[in-house]
N, C-alpha and C positions, 0 to 999 in steps of 0.2 A: 817348539819343543823338539829337541834333537833326540833321535832314537837310534840305538845300535843293538845288534845282537851281542850276546855274551862272547861269541867267537870273534866278532869284529873288534870288540873292546880288548880282548886278550891280545890280538895281533897289533893293535894300534894304541896301546895304553899311553905311551909318551905323548902322542898327538892329542888324545882325549884329555890328558892332564893340562895341557896348554889351553885347551878350550874351556876347561873348568875354571882355570885361573882367570880367564877372560869373562868370568861371571855367567857362564852357561851352565845349564843343568842338563844332564844326559840320562835318559831313561834306557835301561837295558831290558832286552826281551829274550825269551826262550820260546821257540816254536810260535812266534808271533804274539805271545802274551807278555805283558809287562811283569817283571819280577824284581827289579831293583832300580834305585836312582843313585846316580853319582853327582856329588856337588862339591864345590870348593870348601876348603877349611873355613874361609871367611863366611860363606853362606851357612855352613853348619853351626859355627859359633853364634851367628845372628839368630838362628832358629832356637838354639838351646837357651840363649838369653831371653828370648820372647817367652819360651815355655816356663822358665824360672820365674818370670814376672807375672805370668797369668794367674797362678793360684792366689797370690796375695791380692791381686786386683779383684778377683771373684769374691774373696773373703771380705774385702772392704765394701764392695757393692752390696753383699748380703747384709752386712752390719747396718747399712743405711736404710734397708727395707723395713717397712712396718709389717712384721710377721704375725701380729695378733689377728687371728681370723674371727674372734668373737665366739668361737665354739669351744665347749668344754671337751675334755678328753673322752668323756662318756658319749657325747654327741658325735664326735669323730669316729669312735669305734662302732657305733650303731650304723653310721653311714657306710663305713667300710664293709661291715658284715652284710648289709642289704644289697650291695652292688653285685651284679651278675658275674663280673669277671669276663675274660675272653676265652674263646675256644682257641686252642693251639695244638699244632702237631708238627713233628719234625718231618 
């Protein structure tokens, strides 16, 4: 994983673009913390295609599941009301 500060990236943008075209991914940091990722157009297109194909794949998988739990709506509501829930605080 290649890492550069934002200032280094600004000063060496042309060089970084060549590295991106060579199929590298570059992580940008500010004050030592990761804030952004640079990737080639080809890698970006690959990610967006995968994302576009993910939802239909999930829908197809769900349609193949046997979702009948054998419980009626009344039984489900009673079980939900009886549950304790969780303690939560910000």
